[in-house]
PyMOL Python script that loads the backbone (N, CA, C, O; Angstrom):
from pymol import cmd

cmd.read_pdbstr("""\
ATOM      1  N   MET A   1     123.109  86.773  96.720  1.00  0.00           N
ATOM      2  CA  MET A   1     122.660  86.357  95.234  1.00  0.00           C
ATOM      3  C   MET A   1     121.993  87.887  94.847  1.00  0.00           C
ATOM      4  O   MET A   1     121.176  88.382  95.624  1.00  0.00           O
ATOM      5  N   ASN A   2     122.391  88.596  93.605  1.00  0.00           N
ATOM      6  CA  ASN A   2     121.525  89.740  93.555  1.00  0.00           C
ATOM      7  C   ASN A   2     120.344  89.270  92.625  1.00  0.00           C
ATOM      8  O   ASN A   2     120.802  88.936  91.532  1.00  0.00           O
ATOM      9  N   THR A   3     119.220  89.157  92.683  1.00  0.00           N
ATOM     10  CA  THR A   3     118.141  88.814  91.530  1.00  0.00           C
ATOM     11  C   THR A   3     117.579  90.179  90.905  1.00  0.00           C
ATOM     12  O   THR A   3     116.721  90.137  90.024  1.00  0.00           O
ATOM     13  N   SER A   4     118.059  91.315  91.359  1.00  0.00           N
ATOM     14  CA  SER A   4     117.268  92.660  90.451  1.00  0.00           C
ATOM     15  C   SER A   4     116.209  92.583  90.358  1.00  0.00           C
ATOM     16  O   SER A   4     115.806  93.105  89.318  1.00  0.00           O
ATOM     17  N   LYS A   5     115.224  92.027  91.150  1.00  0.00           N
ATOM     18  CA  LYS A   5     113.700  92.216  91.019  1.00  0.00           C
ATOM     19  C   LYS A   5     113.333  93.559  91.701  1.00  0.00           C
ATOM     20  O   LYS A   5     114.021  94.146  92.537  1.00  0.00           O
ATOM     21  N   THR A   6     112.116  93.953  91.197  1.00  0.00           N
ATOM     22  CA  THR A   6     111.717  95.207  91.531  1.00  0.00           C
ATOM     23  C   THR A   6     110.053  94.777  91.975  1.00  0.00           C
ATOM     24  O   THR A   6     109.407  93.995  91.279  1.00  0.00           O
ATOM     25  N   PHE A   7     109.515  95.383  93.169  1.00  0.00           N
ATOM     26  CA  PHE A   7     108.151  95.171  93.658  1.00  0.00           C
ATOM     27  C   PHE A   7     107.818  96.362  94.168  1.00  0.00           C
ATOM     28  O   PHE A   7     108.576  97.179  94.691  1.00  0.00           O
ATOM     29  N   LEU A   8     106.263  96.466  93.944  1.00  0.00           N
ATOM     30  CA  LEU A   8     105.792  97.618  94.674  1.00  0.00           C
ATOM     31  C   LEU A   8     105.142  97.249  96.118  1.00  0.00           C
ATOM     32  O   LEU A   8     104.322  96.354  96.319  1.00  0.00           O
ATOM     33  N   VAL A   9     105.583  97.964  96.886  1.00  0.00           N
ATOM     34  CA  VAL A   9     105.240  97.311  98.153  1.00  0.00           C
ATOM     35  C   VAL A   9     104.144  98.325  99.158  1.00  0.00           C
ATOM     36  O   VAL A   9     104.140  99.539  98.955  1.00  0.00           O
ATOM     37  N   TYR A  10     103.468  97.872  99.962  1.00  0.00           N
ATOM     38  CA  TYR A  10     102.742  98.633 101.006  1.00  0.00           C
ATOM     39  C   TYR A  10     103.689  98.849 102.222  1.00  0.00           C
ATOM     40  O   TYR A  10     104.454  97.935 102.531  1.00  0.00           O
ATOM     41  N   VAL A  11     103.678  99.807 102.803  1.00  0.00           N
ATOM     42  CA  VAL A  11     104.673 100.136 103.806  1.00  0.00           C
ATOM     43  C   VAL A  11     104.116 100.975 105.102  1.00  0.00           C
ATOM     44  O   VAL A  11     103.237 101.790 104.821  1.00  0.00           O
ATOM     45  N   LEU A  12     104.451 100.902 106.299  1.00  0.00           N
ATOM     46  CA  LEU A  12     103.960 101.806 107.049  1.00  0.00           C
ATOM     47  C   LEU A  12     105.125 102.075 107.859  1.00  0.00           C
ATOM     48  O   LEU A  12     105.870 101.251 108.390  1.00  0.00           O
ATOM     49  N   VAL A  13     105.192 103.494 107.887  1.00  0.00           N
ATOM     50  CA  VAL A  13     106.067 104.139 108.694  1.00  0.00           C
ATOM     51  C   VAL A  13     105.883 104.076 110.086  1.00  0.00           C
ATOM     52  O   VAL A  13     104.757 104.455 110.408  1.00  0.00           O
ATOM     53  N   ASN A  14     106.521 103.766 110.924  1.00  0.00           N
ATOM     54  CA  ASN A  14     106.020 103.630 112.316  1.00  0.00           C
ATOM     55  C   ASN A  14     107.481 104.333 113.327  1.00  0.00           C
ATOM     56  O   ASN A  14     108.648 103.961 113.445  1.00  0.00           O
ATOM     57  N   PHE A  15     106.878 105.221 113.779  1.00  0.00           N
ATOM     58  CA  PHE A  15     107.671 106.252 114.652  1.00  0.00           C
ATOM     59  C   PHE A  15     108.272 105.260 116.273  1.00  0.00           C
ATOM     60  O   PHE A  15     109.249 105.392 117.011  1.00  0.00           O
ATOM     61  N   GLY A  16     107.335 104.501 116.256  1.00  0.00           N
ATOM     62  CA  GLY A  16     107.749 103.519 117.657  1.00  0.00           C
ATOM     63  C   GLY A  16     108.502 102.215 117.379  1.00  0.00           C
ATOM     64  O   GLY A  16     108.886 101.388 118.205  1.00  0.00           O
ATOM     65  N   ALA A  17     108.648 102.198 115.925  1.00  0.00           N
ATOM     66  CA  ALA A  17     109.411 101.061 115.525  1.00  0.00           C
ATOM     67  C   ALA A  17     110.780 100.579 115.786  1.00  0.00           C
ATOM     68  O   ALA A  17     111.627 101.416 115.472  1.00  0.00           O
ATOM     69  N   THR A  18     111.272  99.424 116.291  1.00  0.00           N
ATOM     70  CA  THR A  18     112.708  99.545 116.827  1.00  0.00           C
ATOM     71  C   THR A  18     113.659  98.943 115.680  1.00  0.00           C
ATOM     72  O   THR A  18     114.888  98.924 115.614  1.00  0.00           O
ATOM     73  N   SER A  19     112.736  98.488 114.852  1.00  0.00           N
ATOM     74  CA  SER A  19     113.731  97.914 113.702  1.00  0.00           C
ATOM     75  C   SER A  19     112.977  98.253 112.269  1.00  0.00           C
ATOM     76  O   SER A  19     112.229  99.221 112.130  1.00  0.00           O
ATOM     77  N   VAL A  20     113.283  97.326 111.255  1.00  0.00           N
ATOM     78  CA  VAL A  20     112.748  97.485 110.063  1.00  0.00           C
ATOM     79  C   VAL A  20     112.634  95.814 109.682  1.00  0.00           C
ATOM     80  O   VAL A  20     113.520  94.960 109.697  1.00  0.00           O
ATOM     81  N   PHE A  21     111.007  95.687 109.291  1.00  0.00           N
ATOM     82  CA  PHE A  21     110.636  94.492 108.990  1.00  0.00           C
ATOM     83  C   PHE A  21     109.963  94.422 107.953  1.00  0.00           C
ATOM     84  O   PHE A  21     109.317  95.369 107.504  1.00  0.00           O
ATOM     85  N   ILE A  22     110.047  92.981 107.302  1.00  0.00           N
ATOM     86  CA  ILE A  22     109.442  92.506 105.972  1.00  0.00           C
ATOM     87  C   ILE A  22     108.478  91.344 106.218  1.00  0.00           C
ATOM     88  O   ILE A  22     108.953  90.537 107.017  1.00  0.00           O
ATOM     89  N   ASN A  23     107.294  91.033 105.777  1.00  0.00           N
ATOM     90  CA  ASN A  23     106.263  90.183 105.859  1.00  0.00           C
ATOM     91  C   ASN A  23     106.889  89.354 105.537  1.00  0.00           C
ATOM     92  O   ASN A  23     107.819  89.565 104.759  1.00  0.00           O
ATOM     93  N   LYS A  24     106.585  87.965 106.064  1.00  0.00           N
ATOM     94  CA  LYS A  24     107.155  86.729 105.944  1.00  0.00           C
ATOM     95  C   LYS A  24     106.218  85.884 104.733  1.00  0.00           C
ATOM     96  O   LYS A  24     106.652  84.856 104.213  1.00  0.00           O
ATOM     97  N   ALA A  25     104.992  86.430 104.405  1.00  0.00           N
ATOM     98  CA  ALA A  25     104.357  86.058 103.565  1.00  0.00           C
ATOM     99  C   ALA A  25     104.779  86.806 102.052  1.00  0.00           C
ATOM    100  O   ALA A  25     104.576  86.206 100.996  1.00  0.00           O
ATOM    101  N   PHE A  26     105.343  88.079 102.083  1.00  0.00           N
ATOM    102  CA  PHE A  26     105.923  88.882 101.027  1.00  0.00           C
ATOM    103  C   PHE A  26     107.179  87.796 100.604  1.00  0.00           C
ATOM    104  O   PHE A  26     107.166  87.278  99.488  1.00  0.00           O
ATOM    105  N   VAL A  27     108.109  87.537 101.450  1.00  0.00           N
ATOM    106  CA  VAL A  27     109.225  86.636 101.523  1.00  0.00           C
ATOM    107  C   VAL A  27     108.896  85.589 100.545  1.00  0.00           C
ATOM    108  O   VAL A  27     109.356  85.647  99.405  1.00  0.00           O
ATOM    109  N   ASP A  28     108.088  84.590 100.947  1.00  0.00           N
ATOM    110  CA  ASP A  28     107.542  83.636 100.548  1.00  0.00           C
ATOM    111  C   ASP A  28     106.931  83.680  99.540  1.00  0.00           C
ATOM    112  O   ASP A  28     106.916  82.651  98.864  1.00  0.00           O
ATOM    113  N   LYS A  29     106.288  84.730  99.112  1.00  0.00           N
ATOM    114  CA  LYS A  29     105.595  85.004  97.710  1.00  0.00           C
ATOM    115  C   LYS A  29     106.388  85.219  96.746  1.00  0.00           C
ATOM    116  O   LYS A  29     106.108  84.690  95.670  1.00  0.00           O
ATOM    117  N   HIS A  30     107.638  86.078  96.854  1.00  0.00           N
ATOM    118  CA  HIS A  30     108.405  86.424  95.916  1.00  0.00           C
ATOM    119  C   HIS A  30     109.853  85.858  95.745  1.00  0.00           C
ATOM    120  O   HIS A  30     110.780  86.191  95.007  1.00  0.00           O
ATOM    121  N   CYS A  31     109.694  84.754  96.819  1.00  0.00           N
ATOM    122  CA  CYS A  31     110.994  83.992  96.905  1.00  0.00           C
ATOM    123  C   CYS A  31     112.145  84.889  97.004  1.00  0.00           C
ATOM    124  O   CYS A  31     112.937  84.862  96.062  1.00  0.00           O
ATOM    125  N   LEU A  32     112.405  85.787  98.116  1.00  0.00           N
ATOM    126  CA  LEU A  32     113.590  86.548  98.272  1.00  0.00           C
ATOM    127  C   LEU A  32     114.429  85.500  98.921  1.00  0.00           C
ATOM    128  O   LEU A  32     113.976  84.545  99.551  1.00  0.00           O
ATOM    129  N   ASN A  33     115.991  85.819  98.667  1.00  0.00           N
ATOM    130  CA  ASN A  33     116.929  85.106  99.534  1.00  0.00           C
ATOM    131  C   ASN A  33     116.923  85.438 100.943  1.00  0.00           C
ATOM    132  O   ASN A  33     116.597  86.587 101.243  1.00  0.00           O
ATOM    133  N   ILE A  34     117.209  84.677 101.788  1.00  0.00           N
ATOM    134  CA  ILE A  34     116.833  85.139 103.388  1.00  0.00           C
ATOM    135  C   ILE A  34     118.338  84.550 103.854  1.00  0.00           C
ATOM    136  O   ILE A  34     118.967  83.652 103.294  1.00  0.00           O
ATOM    137  N   CYS A  35     118.735  85.324 105.054  1.00  0.00           N
ATOM    138  CA  CYS A  35     119.705  84.871 105.947  1.00  0.00           C
ATOM    139  C   CYS A  35     119.391  84.706 107.266  1.00  0.00           C
ATOM    140  O   CYS A  35     118.857  85.554 107.981  1.00  0.00           O
ATOM    141  N   LYS A  36     119.804  83.362 107.647  1.00  0.00           N
ATOM    142  CA  LYS A  36     119.449  82.817 108.923  1.00  0.00           C
ATOM    143  C   LYS A  36     120.573  83.430 110.043  1.00  0.00           C
ATOM    144  O   LYS A  36     121.791  83.536 109.896  1.00  0.00           O
ATOM    145  N   LEU A  37     119.796  83.769 111.131  1.00  0.00           N
ATOM    146  CA  LEU A  37     120.618  83.947 112.263  1.00  0.00           C
ATOM    147  C   LEU A  37     121.092  82.948 113.025  1.00  0.00           C
ATOM    148  O   LEU A  37     120.490  81.876 112.959  1.00  0.00           O
ATOM    149  N   PHE A  38     122.068  83.042 113.766  1.00  0.00           N
ATOM    150  CA  PHE A  38     123.053  82.251 114.469  1.00  0.00           C
ATOM    151  C   PHE A  38     122.539  81.796 115.840  1.00  0.00           C
ATOM    152  O   PHE A  38     122.820  80.765 116.451  1.00  0.00           O
ATOM    153  N   PHE A  39     121.540  83.022 116.260  1.00  0.00           N
ATOM    154  CA  PHE A  39     120.731  82.796 117.471  1.00  0.00           C
ATOM    155  C   PHE A  39     119.616  83.491 117.242  1.00  0.00           C
ATOM    156  O   PHE A  39     119.522  84.362 116.377  1.00  0.00           O
ATOM    157  N   LEU A  40     118.540  83.069 118.160  1.00  0.00           N
ATOM    158  CA  LEU A  40     116.750  83.527 118.094  1.00  0.00           C
ATOM    159  C   LEU A  40     117.107  84.600 119.027  1.00  0.00           C
ATOM    160  O   LEU A  40     117.959  84.826 119.886  1.00  0.00           O
ATOM    161  N   VAL A  41     115.983  85.225 118.431  1.00  0.00           N
ATOM    162  CA  VAL A  41     115.537  86.979 119.336  1.00  0.00           C
ATOM    163  C   VAL A  41     114.025  86.823 119.306  1.00  0.00           C
ATOM    164  O   VAL A  41     113.337  86.654 118.299  1.00  0.00           O
ATOM    165  N   LEU A  42     113.604  86.909 120.599  1.00  0.00           N
ATOM    166  CA  LEU A  42     112.242  86.579 120.674  1.00  0.00           C
ATOM    167  C   LEU A  42     111.624  88.269 120.412  1.00  0.00           C
ATOM    168  O   LEU A  42     112.252  89.293 120.683  1.00  0.00           O
ATOM    169  N   VAL A  43     110.074  88.184 119.748  1.00  0.00           N
ATOM    170  CA  VAL A  43     109.467  89.220 119.034  1.00  0.00           C
ATOM    171  C   VAL A  43     108.201  89.321 119.740  1.00  0.00           C
ATOM    172  O   VAL A  43     107.460  88.344 119.848  1.00  0.00           O
ATOM    173  N   TYR A  44     107.862  90.706 120.331  1.00  0.00           N
ATOM    174  CA  TYR A  44     106.453  90.920 120.745  1.00  0.00           C
ATOM    175  C   TYR A  44     106.041  91.834 119.928  1.00  0.00           C
ATOM    176  O   TYR A  44     106.782  92.698 119.458  1.00  0.00           O
ATOM    177  N   ASN A  45     104.441  91.689 119.612  1.00  0.00           N
ATOM    178  CA  ASN A  45     103.861  92.966 118.914  1.00  0.00           C
ATOM    179  C   ASN A  45     103.603  94.427 119.823  1.00  0.00           C
ATOM    180  O   ASN A  45     103.762  94.523 121.040  1.00  0.00           O
ATOM    181  N   MET A  46     103.330  95.112 119.243  1.00  0.00           N
ATOM    182  CA  MET A  46     103.047  96.582 119.753  1.00  0.00           C
ATOM    183  C   MET A  46     102.228  96.436 121.162  1.00  0.00           C
ATOM    184  O   MET A  46     102.499  97.185 122.100  1.00  0.00           O
ATOM    185  N   ASP A  47     101.156  95.377 121.271  1.00  0.00           N
ATOM    186  CA  ASP A  47     100.401  95.216 122.442  1.00  0.00           C
ATOM    187  C   ASP A  47     101.164  94.352 123.725  1.00  0.00           C
ATOM    188  O   ASP A  47     100.697  94.101 124.836  1.00  0.00           O
ATOM    189  N   ARG A  48     102.375  94.026 123.215  1.00  0.00           N
ATOM    190  CA  ARG A  48     103.318  93.461 124.115  1.00  0.00           C
ATOM    191  C   ARG A  48     103.143  91.426 124.367  1.00  0.00           C
ATOM    192  O   ARG A  48     103.663  90.554 125.063  1.00  0.00           O
ATOM    193  N   THR A  49     102.044  91.543 123.255  1.00  0.00           N
ATOM    194  CA  THR A  49     102.076  90.044 123.196  1.00  0.00           C
ATOM    195  C   THR A  49     102.875  89.295 122.037  1.00  0.00           C
ATOM    196  O   THR A  49     103.012  89.768 120.909  1.00  0.00           O
ATOM    197  N   LEU A  50     103.411  88.003 122.478  1.00  0.00           N
ATOM    198  CA  LEU A  50     104.523  87.369 121.767  1.00  0.00           C
ATOM    199  C   LEU A  50     103.625  87.360 120.081  1.00  0.00           C
ATOM    200  O   LEU A  50     102.424  87.130 119.939  1.00  0.00           O
ATOM    201  N   ASN A  51     104.486  87.634 119.119  1.00  0.00           N
ATOM    202  CA  ASN A  51     104.344  87.592 117.954  1.00  0.00           C
ATOM    203  C   ASN A  51     104.001  86.080 117.535  1.00  0.00           C
ATOM    204  O   ASN A  51     104.550  85.127 118.088  1.00  0.00           O
ATOM    205  N   GLU A  52     102.931  85.915 116.388  1.00  0.00           N
ATOM    206  CA  GLU A  52     102.814  84.746 115.943  1.00  0.00           C
ATOM    207  C   GLU A  52     104.038  83.636 115.560  1.00  0.00           C
ATOM    208  O   GLU A  52     104.012  82.413 115.700  1.00  0.00           O
ATOM    209  N   ILE A  53     105.141  84.514 115.017  1.00  0.00           N
ATOM    210  CA  ILE A  53     106.094  84.032 114.433  1.00  0.00           C
ATOM    211  C   ILE A  53     106.997  83.653 115.775  1.00  0.00           C
ATOM    212  O   ILE A  53     107.885  82.815 115.623  1.00  0.00           O
ATOM    213  N   GLY A  54     106.830  84.147 116.867  1.00  0.00           N
ATOM    214  CA  GLY A  54     107.335  84.193 117.989  1.00  0.00           C
ATOM    215  C   GLY A  54     109.390  84.361 118.283  1.00  0.00           C
ATOM    216  O   GLY A  54     109.957  84.281 119.372  1.00  0.00           O
ATOM    217  N   GLN A  55     109.914  84.550 117.189  1.00  0.00           N
ATOM    218  CA  GLN A  55     110.961  84.668 117.293  1.00  0.00           C
ATOM    219  C   GLN A  55     111.794  85.337 115.913  1.00  0.00           C
ATOM    220  O   GLN A  55     111.332  85.001 114.823  1.00  0.00           O
ATOM    221  N   ILE A  56     112.699  86.036 115.911  1.00  0.00           N
ATOM    222  CA  ILE A  56     113.651  86.202 114.712  1.00  0.00           C
ATOM    223  C   ILE A  56     114.594  85.252 114.489  1.00  0.00           C
ATOM    224  O   ILE A  56     115.458  85.011 115.332  1.00  0.00           O
ATOM    225  N   SER A  57     114.520  84.627 113.344  1.00  0.00           N
ATOM    226  CA  SER A  57     115.234  83.842 112.645  1.00  0.00           C
ATOM    227  C   SER A  57     115.996  84.133 111.657  1.00  0.00           C
ATOM    228  O   SER A  57     117.143  83.697 111.555  1.00  0.00           O
ATOM    229  N   LYS A  58     115.360  85.012 110.701  1.00  0.00           N
ATOM    230  CA  LYS A  58     115.810  85.169 109.520  1.00  0.00           C
ATOM    231  C   LYS A  58     115.495  86.623 109.244  1.00  0.00           C
ATOM    232  O   LYS A  58     114.536  87.213 109.742  1.00  0.00           O
ATOM    233  N   MET A  59     116.668  87.330 108.136  1.00  0.00           N
ATOM    234  CA  MET A  59     116.659  88.335 107.745  1.00  0.00           C
ATOM    235  C   MET A  59     116.482  88.665 106.424  1.00  0.00           C
ATOM    236  O   MET A  59     116.262  87.513 106.051  1.00  0.00           O
ATOM    237  N   VAL A  60     116.403  89.302 105.432  1.00  0.00           N
ATOM    238  CA  VAL A  60     116.525  89.531 104.088  1.00  0.00           C
ATOM    239  C   VAL A  60     117.118  90.817 103.851  1.00  0.00           C
ATOM    240  O   VAL A  60     116.680  91.820 104.414  1.00  0.00           O
ATOM    241  N   ASN A  61     118.177  90.855 102.977  1.00  0.00           N
ATOM    242  CA  ASN A  61     119.055  92.315 102.639  1.00  0.00           C
ATOM    243  C   ASN A  61     118.602  92.415 101.337  1.00  0.00           C
ATOM    244  O   ASN A  61     118.577  91.489 100.526  1.00  0.00           O
ATOM    245  N   ILE A  62     118.092  94.042 101.070  1.00  0.00           N
ATOM    246  CA  ILE A  62     117.427  94.492 100.162  1.00  0.00           C
ATOM    247  C   ILE A  62     117.980  95.889  99.802  1.00  0.00           C
ATOM    248  O   ILE A  62     118.715  96.510 100.570  1.00  0.00           O
ATOM    249  N   VAL A  63     117.552  96.396  98.482  1.00  0.00           N
ATOM    250  CA  VAL A  63     117.788  98.006  98.230  1.00  0.00           C
ATOM    251  C   VAL A  63     116.236  98.440  98.159  1.00  0.00           C
ATOM    252  O   VAL A  63     115.340  97.788  97.622  1.00  0.00           O
ATOM    253  N   LEU A  64     116.110  99.679  98.816  1.00  0.00           N
ATOM    254  CA  LEU A  64     114.909 100.089  99.077  1.00  0.00           C
ATOM    255  C   LEU A  64     115.283 101.464  98.128  1.00  0.00           C
ATOM    256  O   LEU A  64     116.342 102.081  98.015  1.00  0.00           O
ATOM    257  N   GLN A  65     113.920 101.675  97.488  1.00  0.00           N
ATOM    258  CA  GLN A  65     114.070 102.930  96.508  1.00  0.00           C
ATOM    259  C   GLN A  65     112.766 103.696  96.838  1.00  0.00           C
ATOM    260  O   GLN A  65     111.620 103.324  96.586  1.00  0.00           O
ATOM    261  N   TYR A  66     113.164 104.857  97.459  1.00  0.00           N
ATOM    262  CA  TYR A  66     111.807 106.062  97.392  1.00  0.00           C
ATOM    263  C   TYR A  66     112.179 107.204  96.280  1.00  0.00           C
ATOM    264  O   TYR A  66     113.293 107.715  96.396  1.00  0.00           O
ATOM    265  N   LYS A  67     111.548 107.535  95.481  1.00  0.00           N
ATOM    266  CA  LYS A  67     111.896 108.511  94.379  1.00  0.00           C
ATOM    267  C   LYS A  67     113.537 108.353  93.829  1.00  0.00           C
ATOM    268  O   LYS A  67     113.964 107.525  93.024  1.00  0.00           O
ATOM    269  N   THR A  68     114.307 109.454  94.559  1.00  0.00           N
ATOM    270  CA  THR A  68     115.707 109.518  94.265  1.00  0.00           C
ATOM    271  C   THR A  68     116.424 108.645  95.218  1.00  0.00           C
ATOM    272  O   THR A  68     117.582 108.295  94.990  1.00  0.00           O
ATOM    273  N   HIS A  69     115.874 108.335  96.123  1.00  0.00           N
ATOM    274  CA  HIS A  69     116.357 107.978  97.654  1.00  0.00           C
ATOM    275  C   HIS A  69     116.640 106.443  97.598  1.00  0.00           C
ATOM    276  O   HIS A  69     115.812 105.557  97.805  1.00  0.00           O
ATOM    277  N   VAL A  70     117.821 106.303  97.315  1.00  0.00           N
ATOM    278  CA  VAL A  70     118.082 104.595  97.457  1.00  0.00           C
ATOM    279  C   VAL A  70     118.822 104.012  98.707  1.00  0.00           C
ATOM    280  O   VAL A  70     119.929 104.509  98.917  1.00  0.00           O
ATOM    281  N   GLU A  71     118.449 103.159  99.466  1.00  0.00           N
ATOM    282  CA  GLU A  71     119.430 102.549 100.807  1.00  0.00           C
ATOM    283  C   GLU A  71     119.403 101.154 100.752  1.00  0.00           C
ATOM    284  O   GLU A  71     118.328 100.562 100.665  1.00  0.00           O
ATOM    285  N   LYS A  72     120.509 100.545 100.794  1.00  0.00           N
ATOM    286  CA  LYS A  72     120.688  99.222 101.071  1.00  0.00           C
ATOM    287  C   LYS A  72     120.362  98.853 102.625  1.00  0.00           C
ATOM    288  O   LYS A  72     120.913  99.438 103.558  1.00  0.00           O
ATOM    289  N   THR A  73     119.549  97.973 102.769  1.00  0.00           N
ATOM    290  CA  THR A  73     119.203  97.395 104.496  1.00  0.00           C
ATOM    291  C   THR A  73     118.742  96.271 104.613  1.00  0.00           C
ATOM    292  O   THR A  73     118.078  95.728 103.730  1.00  0.00           O
ATOM    293  N   LEU A  74     119.067  95.670 105.898  1.00  0.00           N
ATOM    294  CA  LEU A  74     118.753  94.426 106.466  1.00  0.00           C
ATOM    295  C   LEU A  74     117.246  94.303 107.050  1.00  0.00           C
ATOM    296  O   LEU A  74     116.865  94.962 108.018  1.00  0.00           O
ATOM    297  N   LEU A  75     116.643  93.617 106.526  1.00  0.00           N
ATOM    298  CA  LEU A  75     115.195  93.637 107.108  1.00  0.00           C
ATOM    299  C   LEU A  75     114.870  92.272 107.960  1.00  0.00           C
ATOM    300  O   LEU A  75     115.286  91.140 107.714  1.00  0.00           O
ATOM    301  N   VAL A  76     114.118  92.641 108.898  1.00  0.00           N
ATOM    302  CA  VAL A  76     113.837  91.204 109.914  1.00  0.00           C
ATOM    303  C   VAL A  76     112.258  90.720 109.334  1.00  0.00           C
ATOM    304  O   VAL A  76     111.253  91.424 109.232  1.00  0.00           O
ATOM    305  N   VAL A  77     112.420  89.388 109.027  1.00  0.00           N
ATOM    306  CA  VAL A  77     111.407  88.639 108.335  1.00  0.00           C
ATOM    307  C   VAL A  77     110.601  88.199 109.830  1.00  0.00           C
ATOM    308  O   VAL A  77     110.941  87.468 110.760  1.00  0.00           O
ATOM    309  N   GLN A  78     109.419  88.992 109.573  1.00  0.00           N
ATOM    310  CA  GLN A  78     108.358  88.737 110.380  1.00  0.00           C
ATOM    311  C   GLN A  78     106.928  88.673 109.893  1.00  0.00           C
ATOM    312  O   GLN A  78     106.618  88.955 108.736  1.00  0.00           O
ATOM    313  N   SER A  79     105.995  88.259 110.902  1.00  0.00           N
ATOM    314  CA  SER A  79     104.421  87.881 110.287  1.00  0.00           C
ATOM    315  C   SER A  79     104.030  89.354 110.670  1.00  0.00           C
ATOM    316  O   SER A  79     104.325  89.885 111.741  1.00  0.00           O
ATOM    317  N   LEU A  80     103.192  90.052 109.453  1.00  0.00           N
ATOM    318  CA  LEU A  80     103.032  91.341 109.822  1.00  0.00           C
ATOM    319  C   LEU A  80     101.519  91.154 108.972  1.00  0.00           C
ATOM    320  O   LEU A  80     101.382  90.524 107.924  1.00  0.00           O
ATOM    321  N   SER A  81     100.366  91.929 109.779  1.00  0.00           N
ATOM    322  CA  SER A  81      99.196  92.072 109.322  1.00  0.00           C
ATOM    323  C   SER A  81      98.610  92.321 107.805  1.00  0.00           C
ATOM    324  O   SER A  81      98.035  91.422 107.192  1.00  0.00           O
ATOM    325  N   LYS A  82      98.834  93.745 107.220  1.00  0.00           N
ATOM    326  CA  LYS A  82      98.427  94.012 106.148  1.00  0.00           C
ATOM    327  C   LYS A  82      99.703  94.551 105.441  1.00  0.00           C
ATOM    328  O   LYS A  82      99.682  94.484 104.212  1.00  0.00           O
ATOM    329  N   GLN A  83     100.771  95.057 106.008  1.00  0.00           N
ATOM    330  CA  GLN A  83     101.961  95.732 105.423  1.00  0.00           C
ATOM    331  C   GLN A  83     103.028  94.840 104.829  1.00  0.00           C
ATOM    332  O   GLN A  83     103.265  93.824 105.483  1.00  0.00           O
ATOM    333  N   ASP A  84     103.709  95.021 103.731  1.00  0.00           N
ATOM    334  CA  ASP A  84     104.438  94.121 103.298  1.00  0.00           C
ATOM    335  C   ASP A  84     106.123  94.736 104.035  1.00  0.00           C
ATOM    336  O   ASP A  84     107.123  94.053 103.815  1.00  0.00           O
ATOM    337  N   LEU A  85     106.203  95.655 104.628  1.00  0.00           N
ATOM    338  CA  LEU A  85     107.131  96.347 105.474  1.00  0.00           C
ATOM    339  C   LEU A  85     106.885  97.256 106.298  1.00  0.00           C
ATOM    340  O   LEU A  85     105.863  97.910 106.094  1.00  0.00           O
ATOM    341  N   ILE A  86     107.669  97.568 107.398  1.00  0.00           N
ATOM    342  CA  ILE A  86     107.443  98.519 108.324  1.00  0.00           C
ATOM    343  C   ILE A  86     108.642  98.847 108.628  1.00  0.00           C
ATOM    344  O   ILE A  86     109.474  98.058 109.076  1.00  0.00           O
ATOM    345  N   LEU A  87     108.907 100.557 108.316  1.00  0.00           N
ATOM    346  CA  LEU A  87     110.106 101.097 108.556  1.00  0.00           C
ATOM    347  C   LEU A  87     110.247 101.954 109.902  1.00  0.00           C
ATOM    348  O   LEU A  87     109.274 102.674 110.122  1.00  0.00           O
ATOM    349  N   GLU A  88     110.957 101.990 110.545  1.00  0.00           N
ATOM    350  CA  GLU A  88     111.093 102.609 111.564  1.00  0.00           C
ATOM    351  C   GLU A  88     111.630 104.319 111.283  1.00  0.00           C
ATOM    352  O   GLU A  88     112.711 104.583 110.756  1.00  0.00           O
ATOM    353  N   PHE A  89     110.880 105.109 111.638  1.00  0.00           N
ATOM    354  CA  PHE A  89     111.102 106.511 111.523  1.00  0.00           C
ATOM    355  C   PHE A  89     112.039 107.348 112.518  1.00  0.00           C
ATOM    356  O   PHE A  89     111.543 107.985 113.448  1.00  0.00           O
ATOM    357  N   ILE A  90     113.446 107.315 112.271  1.00  0.00           N
ATOM    358  CA  ILE A  90     114.068 108.441 112.877  1.00  0.00           C
ATOM    359  C   ILE A  90     113.974 109.837 113.092  1.00  0.00           C
ATOM    360  O   ILE A  90     114.840 110.421 113.743  1.00  0.00           O
TER     361      ILE A  90
END
""", "prot")
cmd.dss("prot")
cmd.show_as("cartoon", "prot")
cmd.util.cbc("prot")
cmd.orient("prot")
């Protein structure tokens, strides 16, 4: 479902990230549509401890825009501390 909602987000661009993440609190607050995975994936923090969510079971399909660049992407729903999104830098 396309909600056409627009949000200002706080993003961390991480050179070491292995995927793109969205904060579970942000997803809940804005009632974003989630996609449930058929299998669970264990998740670890950067310090190699198990993340408080423990596993990936949900993703969000959204369109990201920065100035004139627009990109549709699938974000992993994760417990993040301060950021709304973490983007990997390639």
